[in-house]
C-alpha positions, 0 to 999 in steps of 0.5 A, a space after each residue: 741261960 734258959 731254954 728259951 735263951 738258948 733257942 733264939 741265939 741258936 736260931 739267930 747265929 746260924 742265920 746270922 752267920 749265913 748273912 755275914 758271909 754273903 755280905 762280905 763276899 758282896 763286899 769283896 766282890 765290889 772291891 775287886 770290880 772297882 779296884 782289882 780288875 783294873 790291875 787283873 786286866 794288866 797283868 798284875 800276879 794273883 798272890 798280891 790280889 789275894 793279900 789285898 782281898 785278905 786286908 779288906 776283909 776285917 772292914 767287910 765283917 765290921 761294915 756287915 755284921 750290923 746288916 746281916 744281924 738286921 736280916 738274921 732277926 728279920 727272917 727269924 721273927 717273921 718265921 716264928 711269926 708264921 709258925 705261931 711260935 710268937 703266939 705260943 710264947 704269948 700264951 704261956 705269959 712270956 712278955 715282949 721284953 723277955 724275948 728281946 732280952 737275948 737279941 739284945 745281949 748278942 747284938 751287944 756282943 756283936 756292937 762290941 766286936 765290931 768296935 774293937 775290930 774297927 778301932 784296932 785291926 780294920 785301920 791297920 789292915 786298910 793301911 796295909 792294903 793300901 801300901 801293898 797297892 801303892 807297891 804294886 803300881 811303884 814296882 809295875 807302874 808301866 802295867 796300869 798307864 795307858 795315853 792320858 793317864 795322870 799321876 802325882 811325883 813326890 813334890 805333889 806336881 801332876 804328871 801327864 802321860 802323852 804317849 805310851 809305846 812298849 816300855 817307854 812313855 813319851 810326851 810327858 807334861 809335869 804340871 805345877 803352879 811354879 813351873 811346867 816340864 816338858 818331856 819327850 820320853 821317859 821311863 821308870 826305875 825303882 820309883 823314879 821316872 827319868 825323863 830325858 830331852 825336855 823343857 822347863 819353864 818357870 812361873 812368877 804369877 802368871 808370867 814365865 820367868 826362866 826358860 831352861 832346856 835339859 837332856 836328863 832328869 828325875 821325879 821321884 814318885 809318890 803315888 800313881 794315883 791308883 787309890 781305892 776307892 775306900 775313904 782315907 780316913 778309915 785307915 786312922 784309928 780314933 785318937 788320930 781322927 779326933 786330932 785331925 777333925 780339930 785341926 781341920 775345924 781350926 783352919 776354918 774347914 768343915 771336916 765333914 769326911 773325918 768327922 763323918 767317920 769318927 762318929 760312925 766308928 760308934 754308930 755302926 756297930 751299935 746300930 746292932 742294939 738297935 736292930 734287935 729293937 726294931 726287929 722284935 718290935 716290928 714282929 709283935 706289932 705285926 702279930 697283933 694283925 696276924 701278918 707276917 713280914 715275909 722275905 721280900 719284906 726282910 729284903 727291902 727293910 734291910 735294904 732301906 737301912 743300907 740306903 739310909 746308911 749310905 745316903 747320910 754317909 755321903 751327904 756327911 762326907 760332903 758337908 750337906 748334913 751335920 756328920 753327927 746326924 749323918 751318922 747316927 741318923 739311921 740308928 735314931 730312925 730305926 731305933 724310934 720306930 722299934 720303940 714305937 712298934 714295940 709299945 704299940 704291939 701285941 702283949 
């Protein structure tokens, strides 16, 4: 490895590490606000919360690495332009492509690492984190309940809680298309909701069919509908995702969420390579007019990618945009711009 390569990689890696750390902390802070804050307020133990954050860290690393790399390259090349280092390289006969090469190699390593983690460790960690939260909820369900809370039992029936008094809940309504259960009181025990003094009404179509009173009953719980905001498809491997997309489409469903998630497994890591092209092209293009991007410009371009990434994801998952385009669209945009800027920049 030549001196130039070592210099560029050393500078880029330092900025990349700092940016990645900041993004991971922001990502985990979002998880604390969206998922853990309600649990903390209700008395969840610190050990469970720490374990959950550890389970979310691999996802944060994979999601944050490309964005951190874009930020690092834009900041590094902007600084090199301000210090006339890029002009010095051009004056010494170093071509733009030669500057781009080490960044492409580093981007390739980041992309490969992100893909392997995203296919292996991330789905398992997300599944383990969700199971941890589910166990926390099932073992301490009272901590999450308040009047008006709804959740599901193992049969998919919706359970509505009307009252919460001390360790007991009351005025329960269990609803499904075939039946309605009304219970005066209930309590949780080992993942089971035990109800007392109730009424069961079954239906045939829109008409009541039977009416039965009961003294005691049990509802086996599946979950308390305290689902973290993360996409459940992220907990599936590529093989399972591909089969799920095929299954849903065979049933006539568009499968936007699953298909977008599948394509993004490839597009997100690959963005590191695209960013190397874009950042290098932009730096040399601005150099032609003796302009510098600056810290504000770096932040704006990084945020712009994150915005297009988020909008594309949402539109793809909601079937408002073709999943393939939703996943690869931001990469295509930045890649095309990078190529045009590199071709139009100063040699």
